[in-house]
C-alpha positions as MATLAB code, in Angstrom:
seq = 'MLLDDKSVYLMRLGDNALVLSQRLSEWCGKGPAFEEDMALTNIALDLIGQARMWLSYAGEVEGRGRDEDALAFRRDSHEFTNLLLVEQPNGDYAQTLVRQFFFDAWHQLVLEALRRSSDDRIADIAAKAIKEVAYHLRRSSDLVVRLGDGSAESRRRMQDAVDELWMFTGEMFNADETEELLGAQGLACDPSTLMDAWLAMVSEVFAEATLELPAGEWMQKGGKQGRHGEHLGLLLAEMQFLQRAYPGATW';
ca = [
    -178.021   65.041   -5.720;
    -175.993   66.671   -2.385;
    -173.684   64.253   -0.953;
    -175.500   64.580    2.299;
    -178.397   62.855    0.810;
    -175.840   60.007   -0.374;
    -173.991   59.595    3.139;
    -177.372   59.741    5.085;
    -178.882   56.844    3.154;
    -175.557   54.793    3.441;
    -175.494   55.435    7.120;
    -179.136   54.234    7.349;
    -178.443   51.138    5.714;
    -174.989   50.377    7.629;
    -177.154   51.293   10.985;
    -179.826   48.408   10.082;
    -177.310   45.963    9.788;
    -175.385   47.080   12.931;
    -177.685   47.480   15.305;
    -179.497   44.344   14.539;
    -175.983   42.654   14.622;
    -175.592   43.611   18.030;
    -179.413   42.337   18.896;
    -178.337   39.187   17.652;
    -175.125   38.912   19.239;
    -177.130   39.057   22.949;
    -178.331   35.581   22.209;
    -174.618   34.213   22.025;
    -174.399   31.771   24.695;
    -177.840   32.051   25.400;
    -179.778   30.474   22.613;
    -182.593   28.059   23.064;
    -180.410   25.037   21.290;
    -176.956   24.962   20.096;
    -177.744   25.104   16.456;
    -179.765   28.147   17.071;
    -177.264   29.692   19.070;
    -174.629   28.988   16.368;
    -177.210   30.486   13.504;
    -177.944   33.515   15.201;
    -174.294   34.584   15.918;
    -173.349   33.663   12.107;
    -176.005   36.005   11.042;
    -174.801   38.439   13.020;
    -171.588   38.051   11.714;
    -172.838   38.510    8.483;
    -174.497   41.609    9.328;
    -171.394   43.561   10.530;
    -169.656   42.452    7.531;
    -172.637   44.112    6.047;
    -172.382   47.197    7.969;
    -168.787   47.586    7.701;
    -169.176   47.945    3.769;
    -172.169   50.345    4.076;
    -170.423   52.591    7.005;
    -167.138   52.524    5.161;
    -168.617   53.954    2.037;
    -170.800   56.462    3.832;
    -167.656   57.623    5.643;
    -165.838   58.452    2.386;
    -168.758   59.845    1.137;
    -169.390   62.259    3.682;
    -165.883   63.593    3.682;
    -165.384   64.227    7.149;
    -162.487   62.123    8.331;
    -165.099   59.597   10.088;
    -164.381   55.751    9.079;
    -166.730   52.687   10.093;
    -165.281   52.493   13.438;
    -165.852   56.042   14.254;
    -169.435   56.054   12.474;
    -170.130   52.942   14.819;
    -168.778   53.972   18.136;
    -168.772   57.975   17.957;
    -172.394   58.670   17.692;
    -175.265   59.434   19.717;
    -178.689   57.786   19.794;
    -180.265   60.506   18.133;
    -177.482   60.570   15.201;
    -178.239   56.922   14.481;
    -181.075   56.357   11.627;
    -181.707   52.621   11.935;
    -185.530   51.469   11.658;
    -187.292   51.074   14.891;
    -187.870   47.502   14.313;
    -184.152   46.677   14.516;
    -183.572   47.823   18.061;
    -186.570   46.537   19.806;
    -185.258   43.952   22.689;
    -184.816   40.048   22.162;
    -187.734   39.296   24.227;
    -188.494   35.743   24.143;
    -186.961   33.532   20.699;
    -190.408   33.865   19.028;
    -190.225   37.666   18.981;
    -186.871   37.679   18.004;
    -187.300   35.131   15.023;
    -190.477   36.977   13.875;
    -188.472   40.387   13.929;
    -185.959   38.824   11.854;
    -188.455   37.384    9.430;
    -189.792   41.029    9.081;
    -186.302   42.560    8.301;
    -185.153   39.669    6.207;
    -188.305   39.808    3.448;
    -187.560   43.649    3.731;
    -184.015   43.710    3.287;
    -184.061   40.957    0.431;
    -186.385   43.306   -1.598;
    -183.883   46.514   -0.803;
    -180.988   44.599   -1.841;
    -182.532   43.267   -4.837;
    -183.021   46.894   -5.848;
    -179.838   48.175   -4.973;
    -178.360   45.426   -7.392;
    -179.518   48.100  -10.324;
    -178.350   51.207   -8.348;
    -176.336   53.612  -10.897;
    -173.964   53.971   -8.043;
    -171.722   51.006   -8.708;
    -170.288   50.860   -5.135;
    -173.878   50.531   -4.191;
    -174.722   47.833   -6.961;
    -171.319   45.669   -5.712;
    -172.272   45.796   -1.956;
    -175.869   44.711   -2.518;
    -174.922   42.048   -4.816;
    -172.508   40.784   -2.100;
    -174.726   41.057    0.574;
    -177.794   39.585   -1.161;
    -176.233   35.743   -1.017;
    -176.241   36.095    2.631;
    -179.575   37.859    3.278;
    -181.211   34.961    1.041;
    -179.806   32.427    3.299;
    -181.433   34.676    6.310;
    -184.782   34.959    4.962;
    -185.353   31.372    3.949;
    -184.108   30.229    7.468;
    -186.603   32.732    9.540;
    -189.607   32.027    7.436;
    -189.017   28.155    7.832;
    -188.989   28.678   11.437;
    -191.649   31.000   11.505;
    -193.973   28.426    9.872;
    -192.269   25.240   12.176;
    -193.573   27.457   15.448;
    -196.796   28.787   13.977;
    -198.233   25.771   12.834;
    -196.364   23.764   15.767;
    -197.472   23.283   19.343;
    -200.609   25.329   20.801;
    -198.004   27.183   23.278;
    -195.057   27.843   20.351;
    -198.262   29.434   18.006;
    -199.524   31.550   20.887;
    -196.025   32.819   21.361;
    -195.554   33.228   17.782;
    -198.734   35.497   17.283;
    -198.092   37.553   20.269;
    -194.796   38.460   18.627;
    -196.476   39.050   15.376;
    -199.199   41.265   17.312;
    -196.396   43.136   18.958;
    -193.645   44.041   16.195;
    -196.349   44.577   13.648;
    -196.433   48.063   14.478;
    -192.634   49.058   13.918;
    -193.240   47.182   10.088;
    -194.523   50.519    8.460;
    -191.651   52.588    8.902;
    -189.978   50.249    6.210;
    -192.079   51.541    3.559;
    -192.177   54.943    4.399;
    -190.266   57.336    1.843;
    -188.798   60.349    2.883;
    -187.316   63.364    0.901;
    -183.994   61.402    1.023;
    -185.198   58.298   -0.232;
    -187.531   59.970   -3.066;
    -184.818   62.173   -4.354;
    -181.883   59.321   -4.491;
    -184.581   56.689   -5.683;
    -185.555   58.881   -8.393;
    -182.002   59.104   -9.852;
    -181.837   55.598   -9.747;
    -179.093   55.545   -6.710;
    -181.298   54.112   -4.125;
    -184.653   52.686   -3.485;
    -187.769   54.046   -2.778;
    -189.185   51.731    0.225;
    -192.634   52.600   -1.165;
    -192.409   50.743   -4.078;
    -191.741   47.487   -1.932;
    -194.654   47.163   -0.114;
    -196.859   45.114   -2.096;
    -194.528   42.599   -2.552;
    -193.284   42.674    0.881;
    -196.937   41.783    2.347;
    -197.300   38.912   -0.278;
    -194.065   37.516    0.807;
    -195.049   37.813    4.675;
    -199.027   36.545    3.985;
    -197.365   33.537    2.046;
    -195.515   32.398    4.779;
    -198.038   33.162    7.290;
    -200.570   31.295    5.698;
    -198.463   28.054    5.982;
    -197.685   28.947    9.660;
    -201.537   29.208   10.802;
    -200.429   32.957   12.021;
    -202.941   35.939   11.302;
    -201.863   38.906    9.515;
    -202.824   41.881   12.279;
    -205.466   44.153   11.645;
    -204.073   47.675   12.755;
    -203.015   50.317   10.343;
    -201.307   52.356   12.839;
    -197.312   52.741   12.730;
    -194.233   53.910   14.609;
    -192.026   55.872   12.799;
    -189.348   58.215   13.334;
    -185.959   56.212   13.734;
    -184.714   56.986   10.188;
    -184.782   60.673   11.396;
    -183.206   59.717   14.593;
    -185.640   59.453   16.852;
    -185.720   56.614   19.176;
    -186.905   55.155   22.245;
    -184.676   54.131   25.250;
    -183.634   50.589   23.939;
    -181.141   52.062   21.366;
    -179.501   53.963   24.180;
    -178.988   51.008   26.211;
    -177.889   49.017   23.341;
    -175.309   51.475   22.215;
    -173.933   52.171   26.046;
    -172.971   48.277   25.865;
    -171.916   48.414   22.317;
    -169.816   51.517   22.765;
    -168.535   51.198   26.037;
    -164.417   50.647   25.299;
    -164.357   53.197   22.646;
    -166.216   55.805   25.104;
    -164.071   54.833   28.082;
    -160.639   54.580   26.248;
    -161.256   56.893   22.910;
    -159.040   55.937   20.359;
    -157.897   52.722   21.489;
    -157.049   50.240   18.731;
    -155.979   46.407   19.085;
];
């Protein structure tokens, strides 16, 4: 196993949490209800805490002197390896919620697998994070049901969001050489093994929500290899502004 493979994998886990946290923080003060505003902000805080653990470990493994802040604020968009799903714009509340549910269902399965990692540090981080993610999933799946099986307008918006975001879900299960190598060694999770469980989970919630799984099989991919659209660049421009304007500044 190459250290590069391990650090790349850890960065992917950290980047997913970091980018989604930034997206959710954009709702702060703008949520559709006070309770939702607070809930989304708290989930963003959970994710930023997880990102710190993954990126700190990635920096140690990488051995180039980059800490969690350097990895978060001093990389360009092509160096980020997050899933394309998490960088998609918030859109309306239905789009934010469907994006969260798709990710939460996948995230819980990944963390369950990583709790059995042969790397004790990875297993420990996963064990801590899964407690938070279990809540994230309960909340997002409950809201999918409530809005999907709500009014005609809420159902339409939810189905539109599902149809729009579906093409970003396939990347979650598209294993590359890094994941296959580390998965075979028991260190990481081979995401291709999670697809059936994820589909079963999503299908069960959608059945209760009266939502339909899209029939399309074509999927976007490339985020894990650093190929992103303009959305990530705009997100990073805001997130990284202070470090870009004042390099090395600290509180």
